[in-house]
N, C-alpha and C positions, 0 to 999 in steps of 0.2 A: 181096937175098934176103929172102923172107918167113919170119919166125921162127915156130916152132911156138907155137900159141896166138893167132895174129893172122891175120886175113883180109885181103882187098884193102882198101887205104886205111887200114890200121892198125886195122880193126875187130876188137875182141877176140872170140875164139871161146871157148865153154865148154871146160872142162878135159877133157870126154869127147869132144871132136872132135880126134882125133889127125891130124896132117898127114903125108902121104907126098910127098916132093919128088922129082920126076923131071926130068931134063934131056933135052929133045927139040928138035932143030933150033936149038940155041944158046939156047933159052929155058928158064927154070926154071919148070916147071908144078907146081902143087900139087893133090893129090887128097884130098878130105876123106872119111874113112871115118866114117860116123855110127854110134856105138855108145853107146846110152843105157843108163845103169845102172839105169833104172827098169822094164825089161821084166818083172822078176818081179812088180812091183806091177800092171802091166797084165794079166798072166796071172791074178792073184788076182781082178781085177774081171771078167774074161771070163765066168765061170759066171753071175754075177749079171746081167750084160748080156744073156746068152743067155736067161735066164729072163724078163727084162723084155720082150724082143722076142717071145717065144713067148706069154706070158700077158697082156701089156698092149697091145702093138701088133698082134699077130696077130688077136685077136678084134675089132679095130676094123672089119674087113671086114664083120662081122655087122651094122653100122649100117644096111645096105640093107634089113634086115628091117623097119625102121620104116616103109618106103615100099612094103611088099608085103602082100598077103594070104597070109601065110606058111603053107605046108603042109609039115610035116616029111617026109612021104612023097615030096614032089617036090623038096625042097631049096631052097637059095637061088637057084640059076640057073633053075629051072623054075617057081617060084611066081609067080603073077600080080601085076603092079604095081597098087598102089592109090593112088599119089600121096600126098596129105595127108589121106586119109580116116581113118587111125589117129589123127592129131592132132586132127581134128575130133571124133572119137568120144570121145577123152579129155576134151576141153573140154566136151562135152555131158553127161558123166557127173555125176550129182549129188554124188558124193563127192570129185571132183577138187579143188575149191576148199577143202574141209574138210581134205583131206590136205596141201595146200600150206600152209594156215594153221597146222596143227599142226606141220609141219616147221620153219617159220620161227620160231614161238614157242618151241618146245623148244630149237632150236639157239641162238637168241638168249639164252635164259635160261642155257644151259650156258656160252656164251662169257663172259657177264657174271660169273656166279658163279665160273667157272674163272679169271678174272683177279683178282677181288677177294680171294677166300679165300687163294690162295698169297701175295699181297702182304702181307696181314695176318699170316699165319703166319711168313713170312720175317722180318718186322719183330720179331715176338715172339721168334723163335729167335735173332735177332741180339743181343738183350739178355741171353741166357743166358751166363753166364760159366763154368759147369762144362762143360768140353769133352766129357767122357764122357757126361753127361746129354744134351747137345745132339746128339751123334752118335747116341745111342740113339733119340731122338725122330725124327731124320731117317730112320733105318732103318725104324722102325715105320710112319711115314706114307708111305714109299716102297714098301713091300711090296705093297699092293693093285694097284699099277700092273702087276705081273707076272702077275696072275691073270686068266684069261679070264672073259668074261661068262657062260659056261656054268656055271663054278664059283660066281661071285658071284651069278648069278641063282638058283641053288638055295639059296644061303645066305640071300638076301633073302626068298625065298618062305617059308622056314622061320621066319625072324625075324618077318616081317610077317603070318604066318598069323592069321586072325581067331579061331581056337579055341586053338591051341597055341603061337602065336608069343610070344616073350618081351616084345615091345613091347606087345601087347594084354593080356598078363597083368599087366604093370606098370600099364597104364591101368585095368584092372579093380580092382587094389588101391587105386587112387586114386578109385574110384567112377565111372569114365568107361566108357561103353558101348564094346565092341570096334569097331574101324574096319577095314573091308575095304580096305586101302590099295591093293592091286593090282586091285581090282574096282570102284573108285569113281572116276568121271571127275573129281571134284573133288580127289582126292588123288594120282592117277596121275602127273600132270606134276611135282608137287613131289618125289615119290619118284624119278622119273627124274633130275631135276636134282641132288638131294642125293646120290644114290648115285653119279652120274657124277663129281661133285666129290670125293667121298670116295675114289674110285678113282684119280683123276688129279692131285689137287692136290699130292701129295708130289713128283711129278716137276717141276712148275712151280716149286715152292718151292725146289728145289735150283738151278734156273736163276736165280732172284732172289737167292739167297744168294751165288751166284757173282758176280752183279753188285755186291753189297755189298762184296765184297773189293777192288774196284777204286777205292773211295772212299778218298781220302787221310786217314790218321789226323790229320794236321796240321789239317785243317778242324775236327775235333771238339775238338782241343786249343785252337784259337783260340776256338771257341764257348764252351768252359768258362771261358776267361779273361774273355770278355765277359759271363759270368754266365748263359748259356743253359742251361736245364734239359734233361732228356731229351726232353720233348715238342717243344720248340723245335728241338733238334738233329735230331730225326726229321723235322720239318716242313720245315726250311730246308736240311738237308744230305742226310739219307738219301734222302728221296723225290726231290728233284731229281737225286741221283746215280743213282737207279734209273730215272729217267724215259726215257732212251733205250731200255732193254730193254723197259720197259712199252709204249712207243709201238710198238716193233717187233713184239712178240707180239700187241698189239691189232690192228694192221693186217693181220698175217699170218693172224689168226683169221677175217678176213672171208671167206676162201675156204671156210670150213666152215659158212656160213649155211644151206646146204641139206643138210648132213650132221648129222642129229640122232642118229645112232648106231644102225645096224641091229642089231648084235649085242645090244645092251642091250635095245632095245625088243622084238625078236623073242623073247627069252628071258623077258620079264616081262609082255607084254601078252596080252590075251584079247579075245574079241568084245565083252565088256561095256564095254571102254574104247576101242573103235575111235573113238568120238566125240572123245576128247581125246588119244589116244596113237597113232593110225594115222599113219604118216609115208610119205614117197615111197618109201623103200626097201622097207618092208613091203608097201606097196600094189603095187609092181612084182612082188614075190615072189608075192603071191596071184594077181595077174592072169596072170603069165607061167607059173609052175610049177604052181600049183594049178588055175587055170581054163584053162590052155593057150592063152591069147590072146597068142601070142608077138609079133605085130606091134604090138599096143597096148602091151605091156610095154616093148618096145624103144623105142617112140616116147616114152614117159614117161621112160625112162632117158636118151635122147638129149636131151630137153628139160632135164633136170636137169644133164647134163654141160655143155651149152652155157652155162647160167646160172652154173654153178660155175666154168667157165673164165673167164667175164667177171669174176666176183668175185675170183678168184685173180689175174688180171691187174691189176685195180685195186688189190688189196691189196699186190702187189709194187711197183707204182708208188708207192703211198703210203709203203711202207716205205723205198723209195729216197729219196723226197723229204723225209720227216720224220725218218728214222733213219739215212740214208746206208747202207742195207743193199744188198748186192750178192750175187748167187748164184754169183759166180765170183771 
């Protein structure tokens, strides 16, 4: 007889697989009734899954617009096909290479600064011994993460205003001429990078602080016995202990090479800084929604999606090889 909790050959069955034994024709048969205790969790995931299917996978059918001379009045099914003409048109546009260059430069600067600053801040906070003060600093630097770029954009416009902004008023007190930060091509990129780091570095700092908690205190005690100071402890114990999470976040950030931040740029840029601040997302917005060139805009968006998919695939492979990261 097969006992409850065992399958054929003595294979153990989970506790939520109750067995019903029935005798038929002289043989003892067992019928497994599958009853998972996790169905409430599956129901909780269901609304999010439905939203993803509707708003993320459903619109993928619109990719065909990239290969059409799309006419809204005729719709997707009746618009004439144009093959690769939209892609050729994009490549022939004088602004296309400039937009791609701006996107890569801004995204790369954000990735580098977004990795260095949280590491430094987490190392500094790790040296703070007053727990109340440490948690207060963590809260303050984490708060901007929850604010949208619409709010932060308005704050930055007021702060950096050439006439009434507090930054230019401080510069005028020091005898320096006012700087038009959001209207000068030389200053616009630094403003984007610095403001993005200010908004997001608090979140990444918490990730690195969590990594620091996994380092054994015995290593620091042994280093103190050997006469190592705080700098040598940081260099030979703390940083190597953080290295797996640093490698992981660095490799995963490769997928954002073509994501320079539409929300931020759209709320801060103007025609004066198109030369240094116009990125792929804002370029698609102007071509598609402002100029109504839907086929061309879809072609640009499809090109970005394909390249981003390649970078994301490479980043996950590197994360698996270098940091043993798995998504399941």
